C-alpha positions in Angstrom: 15.6 41.0 56.0 14.7 44.0 53.8 15.9 42.2 50.7 13.6 39.2 51.4 10.6 41.6 51.9 11.4 43.5 48.6 11.8 40.2 46.7 8.5 39.0 48.2 6.7 42.1 47.0 8.3 41.9 43.6 7.3 38.2 43.3 3.8 38.9 44.4 3.5 41.8 41.9 4.9 39.5 39.1 2.5 36.7 40.0 -0.4 39.1 40.1 0.5 40.5 36.7 0.9 37.1 35.2 -2.5 35.8 36.5 -4.2 39.0 35.3 -2.7 38.7 31.9 -3.7 35.0 31.6 -7.3 35.8 32.8 -7.5 38.7 30.4 -6.2 36.6 27.5 -8.7 33.8 28.3 -11.6 36.4 28.4 -10.6 37.8 25.0 -10.3 34.3 23.5 -13.8 33.5 24.8 -15.2 36.8 23.4 -13.6 36.0 20.0 -15.0 32.5 20.0 -18.5 33.7 21.0 -18.4 36.3 18.2 -17.3 33.8 15.7 -19.9 31.3 16.9 -22.7 33.8 16.6 -21.5 34.7 13.0 -21.3 30.9 12.1 -24.8 30.2 13.5 -26.3 33.2 11.7 -24.7 32.2 8.4 -25.9 28.6 8.7 -29.4 29.6 9.7 -29.6 32.1 6.9 -28.5 29.5 4.4 -31.1 27.1 5.7 -34.0 29.6 5.8 -37.2 27.8 4.8 -35.9 24.3 5.5 -34.6 24.7 9.1 -35.8 25.0 11.8 -38.3 22.4 10.7 -41.8 23.7 11.3 -43.9 20.9 9.8 -43.7 17.2 9.1 -43.1 17.6 5.4 -41.1 19.7 2.9 -42.4 21.2 -0.3 -40.7 19.8 -3.4 -39.7 23.3 -4.4 -37.4 23.5 -1.4 -35.2 20.6 -2.4 -32.8 22.6 -4.6 -32.1 24.7 -1.5 -30.3 21.8 0.1 -27.6 21.6 -2.6 -27.4 25.4 -2.9 -26.8 25.7 0.9 -23.7 23.4 0.8 -21.1 26.0 -0.5 -22.5 28.7 1.8 -22.2 26.5 4.8 -18.8 25.2 3.8 -17.6 28.8 3.6 -18.9 29.4 7.1 -17.2 26.2 8.3 -13.9 27.3 6.9 -14.1 30.7 8.6 -15.1 29.1 12.0 -12.7 26.1 11.9 -10.0 28.1 13.5 -12.1 28.4 16.7 -13.0 24.7 16.9 -11.0 22.4 19.2 -12.5 19.1 18.0 -11.6 19.6 14.3 -12.1 15.9 13.4 -15.6 15.8 14.7 -16.4 19.2 13.1 -15.1 17.8 9.8 -17.3 14.7 10.1 -20.3 16.9 10.9 -19.8 19.0 7.7 -19.2 15.9 5.7 -22.5 14.4 6.9 -24.2 17.6 6.0 -22.7 17.7 2.6 -23.5 14.1 1.8 -27.1 14.5 3.0 -27.7 17.6 0.9 -26.0 16.1 -2.2 -28.1 13.0 -2.1 -31.4 14.7 -1.1 -34.0 14.1 -3.7 -37.7 14.5 -3.4 -38.5 11.0 -4.5 -36.4 9.6 -1.7 -38.3 11.3 1.1 -41.8 11.7 -0.5 -43.1 8.2 0.0 -42.1 8.2 3.7 -43.7 11.6 4.2 -46.8 10.9 2.2 -47.7 7.4 3.2 -46.9 6.6 6.8 -48.1 2.9 6.5 -45.6 1.8 3.8 -44.2 -1.6 4.6 -40.9 -1.4 6.4 -38.8 -2.8 3.6 -39.8 0.1 1.4 -39.4 2.9 3.9 -36.2 4.8 4.4 -34.4 3.6 7.5 -34.7 6.9 9.2 -37.1 9.8 8.9 -35.3 12.2 6.4 -36.6 15.2 8.2 -35.5 14.0 11.6 -32.1 13.0 10.1 -31.6 16.5 8.7 -32.6 18.1 12.0 -30.0 15.9 13.8 -27.3 16.7 11.3 -27.9 20.5 11.5 -28.2 20.5 15.3 -24.9 18.5 15.5 -23.2 21.1 13.2 -24.6 24.0 15.2 -23.5 22.3 18.5 -19.9 23.3 17.8 -20.9 26.9 18.0 -22.4 26.9 21.5 -21.3 30.0 23.5 -18.7 29.5 26.2 
């Protein structure tokens, strides 16, 4: 009977230690993710200063070079944060969308839509370029929501 009691105590102690180590490891992983997510968000928002968050319904033409200049900065932030992302395929698609948007962003493409709201539909861009950019950036930042 004493051996069963001792084995029960040992088993209980081992289970407690195991669950404690799992919980502690999960907490540390969550803290590392949250720190990495904060760093990622800050790098993205710093790279997009002046063009995001969007504060008006148009962009100044002088801001357009900032789109292309932000791509390598954001790609570096993505590479650093990729280790923490579980949905890597979706994250890769989000950065690809961002890269393509910025590489094709030219003032002439968005200016008519922003300047003349009553352009016939066949000459308008299919989506509002500012709204499209906002959606792309928010989707990219959604991977860095704190846990």
